[in-house]
C-alpha positions in Angstrom: 0.0 0.0 0.0 1.1 3.5 -0.7 1.2 6.2 1.9 -0.9 9.3 1.3 1.3 12.3 0.5 0.6 16.0 0.9 -0.7 18.0 -2.0 1.3 20.8 -3.6 0.9 23.6 -1.0 1.0 26.4 -3.6 -1.8 25.1 -5.8 -3.7 23.9 -2.7 -3.6 27.3 -1.1 -4.7 29.1 -4.3 -7.7 26.8 -4.7 -8.6 27.2 -1.1 -8.6 30.9 -1.4 -11.0 30.8 -4.4 -14.4 31.1 -2.8 -16.3 31.9 -6.1 -18.4 28.9 -7.3 -18.1 27.8 -10.9 -21.6 29.0 -11.9 -20.6 32.6 -11.1 -17.7 32.4 -13.5 -18.9 33.1 -17.1 -16.0 31.6 -19.0 -15.8 28.4 -16.8 -19.6 28.1 -16.9 -19.6 28.2 -20.7 -16.8 25.6 -20.8 -18.7 23.2 -18.6 -21.9 23.8 -20.6 -20.2 22.5 -23.8 -18.3 19.8 -22.0 -21.7 18.1 -21.3 -22.5 17.1 -24.9 -18.9 16.9 -26.1 -17.3 14.8 -23.3 -19.7 13.9 -20.5 -22.3 12.8 -23.1 -19.9 10.3 -24.6 -20.9 7.6 -22.1 -24.5 8.1 -23.0 -23.7 6.2 -26.3 -22.8 3.0 -24.6 -25.6 3.3 -22.0 -28.1 3.7 -24.9 -26.6 0.6 -26.6 -26.8 -1.7 -23.5 -30.3 -0.6 -22.5 -31.5 -0.8 -26.1 -30.2 -4.3 -26.6 -31.8 -5.4 -23.3 -35.2 -4.0 -24.5 -34.9 -5.5 -28.0 -34.8 -9.0 -26.5 -38.4 -8.4 -25.4 -39.6 -7.4 -28.9 -41.2 -10.1 -31.0 -40.2 -8.5 -34.3 -36.5 -8.3 -33.4 -36.7 -12.0 -32.2 -38.2 -13.0 -35.5 -35.8 -11.0 -37.6 -32.8 -12.8 -36.1 -34.4 -16.2 -35.6 -35.0 -16.1 -31.8 -31.3 -16.0 -30.8 -30.2 -17.7 -27.6 -27.0 -19.0 -26.1 -23.9 -18.3 -28.2 -25.8 -16.6 -30.9 -27.4 -14.1 -28.5 -24.0 -13.7 -26.9 -22.3 -12.7 -30.1 -25.1 -10.3 -31.1 -24.6 -8.5 -27.8 -20.8 -8.8 -27.4 -19.8 -7.7 -30.9 -19.9 -4.1 -29.6 -17.1 -4.9 -27.2 -15.3 -6.8 -29.9 -15.3 -3.6 -32.1 -13.9 -1.6 -29.2 -11.0 -4.0 -28.9 -10.0 -3.6 -32.5 -9.6 0.2 -32.1 -7.4 0.2 -29.0 -4.0 0.0 -30.8 -4.8 3.2 -32.6 -6.7 5.2 -30.0 -3.6 6.7 -28.2 -1.9 7.5 -31.5 -4.9 9.5 -32.8 -5.5 11.2 -29.5 -1.8 12.1 -28.9 -1.0 13.1 -32.6 -4.1 14.9 -33.7 -5.4 16.1 -30.4 -8.3 15.3 -28.1 -11.0 17.1 -30.2 -10.2 15.5 -33.5 -10.1 12.0 -31.9 -13.7 12.7 -30.7 -14.7 13.8 -34.2 -13.3 10.6 -35.8 -14.9 8.3 -33.3 -18.3 10.0 -33.6 -18.3 9.7 -37.4 -17.6 6.0 -37.2 -20.4 5.5 -34.6 -22.9 7.4 -36.8 -22.0 5.1 -39.7 -22.4 2.1 -37.4 -25.8 3.2 -36.2 -27.2 3.6 -39.7 -25.9 0.2 -40.8 -27.4 -1.4 -37.6 -30.8 0.1 -38.2 -31.0 -1.4 -41.7 -29.5 -4.8 -40.9 -31.2 -7.7 -42.7 -29.4 -10.6 -41.1 -27.2 -11.6 -38.2 -23.9 -11.0 -40.1 -24.9 -7.4 -41.0 -26.0 -6.7 -37.4 -22.8 -8.0 -36.0 -20.7 -6.0 -38.4 -22.6 -2.9 -37.6 -22.1 -3.4 -33.9 -18.4 -4.0 -34.4 -18.3 -0.6 -36.3 -20.1 1.1 -33.5 -17.8 -0.4 -30.9 -14.7 0.5 -32.9 -15.6 4.2 -32.9 -16.4 4.5 -29.2 -12.9 4.3 -27.6 -11.6 7.2 -29.7 -14.3 9.4 -28.1 -14.0 7.8 -24.7 -10.3 8.1 -24.2 -10.1 11.6 -25.6 -13.2 12.8 -23.7 -11.9 11.4 -20.3 -8.6 13.2 -20.9 -10.2 16.5 -21.9 -12.3 16.5 -18.7 -9.2 15.9 -16.6 -7.1 18.4 -18.5 -9.6 21.3 -19.0 -11.5 21.2 -15.7 -10.7 23.7 -12.9 -8.9 21.8 -10.1 -11.8 22.5 -7.8 -14.3 20.6 -10.0 -12.0 18.1 -11.7 -12.9 15.2 -9.5 -16.6 15.8 -9.6 -16.7 16.2 -13.4 -14.7 13.0 -13.7 -17.2 11.3 -11.4 -20.1 12.6 -13.5 -18.5 11.2 -16.7 -19.8 7.6 -16.1 -23.1 9.0 -14.8 -24.1 9.9 -18.3 -24.2 6.2 -19.2 -27.6 6.1 -17.5 -28.8 9.2 -19.4 -28.5 7.2 -22.6 -29.8 4.0 -20.9 -32.9 5.8 -19.6 -33.6 7.3 -23.0 -33.2 4.0 -24.8 -35.5 2.2 -22.3 -38.2 4.8 -22.8 -37.9 4.6 -26.6 -38.2 0.8 -26.5 -41.2 1.0 -24.2 -43.0 3.2 -26.8 -41.9 1.2 -29.9 -43.3 -1.9 -28.2 -46.6 -0.7 -29.6 -45.2 -0.6 -33.2 -46.4 -3.6 -35.2 -43.5 -3.9 -37.6 -39.7 -4.1 -37.9 -39.6 -0.4 -37.1 -40.1 -1.4 -33.5 -36.4 -2.2 -33.4 -35.1 -0.3 -36.4 -36.1 3.1 -34.9 -34.2 2.7 -31.6 -31.2 1.5 -33.6 -31.1 4.6 -35.8 -31.6 6.9 -32.8 -28.4 5.5 -31.3 -26.5 8.0 -33.5 -28.0 11.0 -31.5 -25.1 11.3 -28.8 -22.5 11.2 -31.6 -24.3 14.0 -33.5 -24.3 16.2 -30.4 -20.5 15.6 -30.1 -20.0 16.6 -33.8 -22.1 19.7 -33.4 -20.5 21.1 -30.3 -16.9 19.8 -30.1 -15.2 22.9 -31.5 -17.0 25.1 -29.0 -14.4 23.8 -26.4 -10.7 24.4 -26.5 -8.0 21.8 -26.9 -6.2 20.3 -23.9 -3.6 22.7 -22.4 -1.4 19.7 -21.6 -1.6 18.5 -25.2 -0.7 22.0 -26.5 2.3 22.3 -24.2 3.5 18.8 -25.4 3.3 20.2 -29.0 5.4 23.4 -28.1 2.3 25.6 -28.2 2.7 26.9 -24.6 1.3 30.4 -25.3 -2.0 28.9 -26.4 -2.1 26.6 -23.4 -1.5 29.5 -21.0 -4.1 31.6 -22.7 -6.7 28.8 -22.2 -5.8 28.4 -18.5 -6.0 32.1 -17.9 -9.4 32.4 -19.7 -11.1 29.5 -18.0 -9.3 29.1 -14.7 -8.9 32.8 -14.0 -11.7 34.3 -16.0 -9.2 36.2 -18.2 -7.2 37.8 -15.4 -3.7 37.7 -16.6 -2.3 38.7 -13.2 -3.9 35.6 -11.5 -1.5 33.2 -9.9 -3.3 29.9 -10.5 -3.0 29.5 -14.2 0.7 30.3 -14.1 1.3 27.8 -11.4 -0.6 25.2 -13.3 1.3 26.0 -16.5 4.6 25.8 -14.6 3.7 22.4 -13.2 2.5 21.1 -16.6 5.7 22.3 -18.3 8.1 21.0 -15.6 6.2 17.7 -15.4 6.4 17.2 -19.2 10.2 18.0 -19.1 10.9 15.4 -16.4 8.7 12.8 -18.0 10.3 13.3 -21.4 13.8 12.7 -20.1 13.4 9.0 -20.4 10.5 8.9 -22.8 10.6 6.3 -25.6 7.4 7.3 -27.4 6.1 3.7 -27.8 3.8 1.4 -26.0 6.8 0.0 -24.2 6.9 3.1 -22.0 3.9 1.8 -20.2 6.2 -1.0 -18.8 9.7 0.5 -18.6 9.8 1.3 -14.9 8.5 -0.5 -11.8 6.2 2.5 -11.2 4.7 2.2 -14.7 4.3 -1.5 -14.4 2.4 -1.0 -11.1 0.1 1.5 -12.8 -0.6 -1.0 -15.6 -1.4 -3.8 -13.2 -3.9 -1.6 -11.4 -5.5 -0.2 -14.6 -5.8 -3.8 -16.0 -7.4 -5.0 -12.8 -9.7 -2.0 -12.8 -10.7 -2.7 -16.4 -11.6 -6.3 -15.4 -13.4 -5.3 -12.2 -15.6 -2.8 -13.9 -16.9 -5.4 -16.4 -16.8 -8.6 -14.5 -18.5 -7.7 -11.2 -21.9 -9.0 -12.4 -23.0 -5.8 -14.0 -23.2 -7.2 -17.6 -25.8 -9.6 -16.4 -28.1 -6.7 -15.7 -27.0 -4.3 -18.5 -27.3 -6.9 -21.3 -29.6 -9.7 -20.0 -32.1 -8.2 -17.6 -35.0 -9.5 -19.8 -33.5 -13.0 -19.6 -33.2 -12.9 -15.8 -36.8 -11.5 -15.5 -38.1 -14.4 -17.6 -36.2 -16.9 -15.4 -38.0 -15.6 -12.3 -41.5 -15.6 -13.9 -41.8 -12.1 -15.4 -42.6 -13.0 -19.0 -44.8 -10.0 -20.1 -42.8 -7.7 -22.5 -44.6 -4.6 -21.2 -43.8 -5.5 -17.5 -40.1 -6.3 -18.5 -39.7 -2.9 -20.2 -41.4 -1.0 -17.4 -39.0 -2.6 -14.9 -36.1 -1.6 -17.3 -37.3 2.0 -17.4 -37.7 2.1 -13.6 -34.2 0.6 -13.2 -32.5 3.1 -15.5 -34.3 6.1 -13.9 -33.2 4.8 -10.5 -29.6 4.4 -11.7 -29.5 7.9 -13.1 -30.7 9.4 -9.8 -28.4 7.4 -7.6 -25.3 7.7 -9.7 -25.6 11.5 -10.0 -26.0 11.8 -6.2 -23.0 9.5 -5.6 -20.9 11.2 -8.3 -21.3 14.5 -6.4 -20.4 12.9 -3.0 -17.8 10.1 -3.5 -15.0 12.3 -5.0 -14.8 14.1 -1.7 -13.5 11.0 0.0 -10.3 8.9 -0.4 -10.4 6.8 -3.5 -9.1 3.6 -2.0 -11.7 3.6 0.8 -14.4 4.2 -1.7 -13.3 1.2 -3.8 -13.2 -1.0 -0.7 -16.7 0.1 0.3 -17.9 -0.5 -3.3 -16.6 -4.1 -3.6 -17.8 -5.0 0.0 -21.3 -3.8 -0.8 -21.3 -5.7 -4.1 -20.4 -8.9 -2.3 -23.3 -8.4 0.2 -25.8 -7.6 -2.6 -24.7 -10.5 -4.9 -24.9 -13.0 -2.0 -28.5 -11.9 -1.2 -29.4 -11.9 -4.9 -28.1 -15.5 -5.4 -30.0 -16.8 -2.4 -33.3 -15.1 -3.5 -33.0 -16.3 -7.1 -32.1 -19.9 -6.0 -35.2 -19.9 -3.8 -37.5 -18.6 -6.5 -36.3 -21.0 -9.1 -36.5 -24.0 -6.8 -39.8 -23.2 -5.1 -41.5 -20.8 -7.5 -41.9 -18.3 -4.6 -43.3 -14.9 -5.8 -41.8 -13.0 -2.9 -38.4 -14.4 -3.7 -38.8 -13.1 -7.3 -39.6 -9.7 -5.9 -36.5 -9.9 -3.7 -34.4 -10.6 -6.8 -35.7 -7.4 -8.4 -35.0 -5.5 -5.2 -31.4 -6.8 -5.1 -30.9 -5.8 -8.7 -32.0 -2.3 -7.8 -29.7 -2.3 -4.7 -26.8 -3.5 -6.9 -26.7 -0.3 -8.8 -25.7 2.2 -6.0 -23.3 -0.4 -4.6 -21.6 -0.5 -8.1 -21.7 3.3 -8.5 -19.9 4.1 -5.2 -16.6 3.7 -7.0 -16.8 1.7 -10.3 -19.2 4.2 -12.0 -18.3 7.5 -10.2 -14.5 7.3 -9.7 -13.0 5.1 -12.4 -12.0 7.7 -15.0 -11.1 10.2 -12.3 -8.8 7.5 -10.8 -7.3 6.7 -14.1 -6.5 10.3 -15.0 -4.9 10.6 -11.5 -3.0 7.3 -11.9 -1.2 7.9 -15.2 1.2 10.8 -16.1 0.3 13.0 -19.0 2.7 11.5 -21.5 1.1 8.1 -21.2 -2.4 9.1 -20.1 -4.0 8.3 -23.4 -2.1 5.0 -23.6 -3.0 4.3 -20.0 -6.7 4.8 -20.6 -6.4 2.7 -23.7 -4.7 -0.1 -21.7 -7.6 0.0 -19.2 -10.0 -0.1 -22.2 -8.2 -3.2 -23.6 -9.0 -5.2 -20.5 -12.4 -3.6 -19.9 -13.6 -4.3 -23.4 -12.0 -7.7 -23.6 -13.6 -8.9 -20.4 -16.8 -7.1 -21.4 -16.8 -9.1 -24.6 -16.1 -12.3 -22.7 -18.7 -11.8 -20.0 -21.4 -10.6 -22.4 -20.8 -13.6 -24.7 -20.6 -16.2 -21.9 -23.4 -14.9 -19.7 -26.4 -16.3 -21.8 -24.6 -19.6 -22.3 -23.9 -20.0 -18.6 -27.5 -18.9 -17.6 -28.9 -21.5 -20.0 -26.6 -24.2 -18.6 -26.6 -23.7 -14.8 -29.1 -20.9 -14.2 -28.8 -19.3 -10.7 -25.6 -21.3 -9.8 -23.7 -19.1 -12.3 -24.1 -16.2 -9.8 -21.8 -18.0 -7.4 -18.9 -17.3 -9.8 -19.4 -13.6 -9.3 -19.5 -14.0 -5.5 -16.1 -15.7 -5.6 -14.6 -13.1 -8.0 -15.9 -10.1 -6.0 -14.2 -11.5 -2.9 -10.9 -11.5 -4.8 -11.5 -7.9 -5.9 -11.8 -6.8 -2.2 -8.3 -8.4 -1.5 -6.8 -6.8 -4.6 -8.0 -3.3 -3.8 -6.9 -3.6 -0.2 -3.3 -4.6 -0.9 -2.6 -2.9 -4.3 -4.7 0.2 -4.9 -2.8 3.5 -4.0 -4.4 6.6 -2.6 -4.6 9.6 -5.1 -7.0 11.9 -3.3 -6.0 15.6 -2.8 -3.0 15.7 -5.1 -2.4 17.6 -8.3 -2.1 15.8 -11.6 1.5 16.8 -11.9 2.4 15.4 -8.4 0.6 12.2 -9.3 2.8 11.8 -12.3 5.4 10.6 -9.8 3.1 8.6 -7.5 5.4 5.5 -7.5 8.6 7.3 -8.4 11.5 8.6 -6.4 11.2 11.4 -3.8 13.6 13.5 -5.8 11.3 13.6 -8.8 8.3 14.4 -6.6 10.2 17.2 -4.9 11.2 18.7 -8.3 7.6 19.3 -9.2 6.8 21.1 -6.0 10.1 23.1 -6.1 9.3 24.3 -9.6 5.8 25.7 -8.7 7.3 27.3 -5.5 10.0 28.9 -7.7 7.3 30.3 -10.0 5.3 31.5 -7.0 8.3 33.3 -5.5 9.0 34.9 -8.9 5.4 36.0 -9.2 5.4 37.5 -5.7 8.7 39.3 -6.5 7.1 40.9 -9.6 4.1 41.9 -7.6 6.2 43.6 -4.9 8.3 45.4 -7.5 5.2 46.5 -9.3 3.7 47.9 -6.0 6.9 49.8 -5.2 7.0 51.4 -8.7 3.3 52.4 -8.2 4.2 53.9 -4.8 7.0 56.0 -6.3 4.8 57.3 -9.0 
């Protein structure tokens, strides 16, 4: 375990002295307004996809169009989205680091628009799978760049909360899709499933429409020797255009010094993720986090809620979709509340609380479903639904509300895009595996399959306890040396202190000159 270090006193003091809330700062308010559709709304795409696919399984026209898929066929129809995401991961960091965060989002959005149109007009399983691979391929370009932009553009005061809200928008898309499916249930044609499919392009269209209303990442600009532009952005949004403000200059000094130190041993390849013990530790944690977020039983609910409801006796499509709408609405409320609360607390403690709650909920769910399927008890079926609703806030405590914040804090800038892509490799790979295997396992061993998740979540608790570091209350530049030597950590703090002293000297000189005049 890693000891908690102190935050940079200079930056910390400046933030503490800033008592003005973000909504009273016109420039920052405008930035956050456009970050919603451009970056925060990215997760709505995958939320829409999961909820839509859940609902489609209750539609008779979709079932008939694809010959009532089940087992491995149903698995590949669902999991092909994750398969597409895996194919993009070798290129995501290259596009994001070379062309910038905004153009990466543009490219990914265009690919997803094409995938949505192709999916809506699919005529067979092959065409549907290819469309979903295309959709999945575009998503990581937006996801990685969007997560980085939030971490690199947000004011230090709101950075953690915005990062926590990033995953919350998954349920905005999920709720919209659930509502659409509930309405198209009345449509007596193939348009009952084609219409939701084509509407999946909506989040991507919003990103394309608004992406150039936000600036490029200051850290990316500094890395491309465009420091003047980066400083101008920091002054405009973090100091409301006040060129005499200390905070943007301190941030700029830290960014510049951090990049200089990082670049001393930089190899500019994927091997830089593994070249030092500290980087290998980061990769292990990111890989584990990718697996945990997709193999903690959540894909059973996100992709196969309808199948679970059928197993416990809820076979009416209208009831199934009403439960789905209620679940997504509940998820949206609880995750937004938790996203605004949990960033205030130490990350490691939140992950421990999250995994412990998941273990308790899954144990109760398993017992209830076993009883319902062996005795036919109606009350046990209601208990299963209750545990499914309880699962969501347990998962959101950390996995939904802190994951991208934690990743941004974990990786230094020069490998941040690669680090998030590394996380995505494991997340999408295990997401593909679990989404593909779940219907096969449920058909074969029904409720006993839930015991697998109980055992796995127990392992997650141990892993988090022994290996997750604490990143709370540190600047991104300090966190660049979380596992490195004390000398490198001290260099960052000394640089910002030097800039602070230089700034104070200029202020004092300026005041003396004014006095003489």
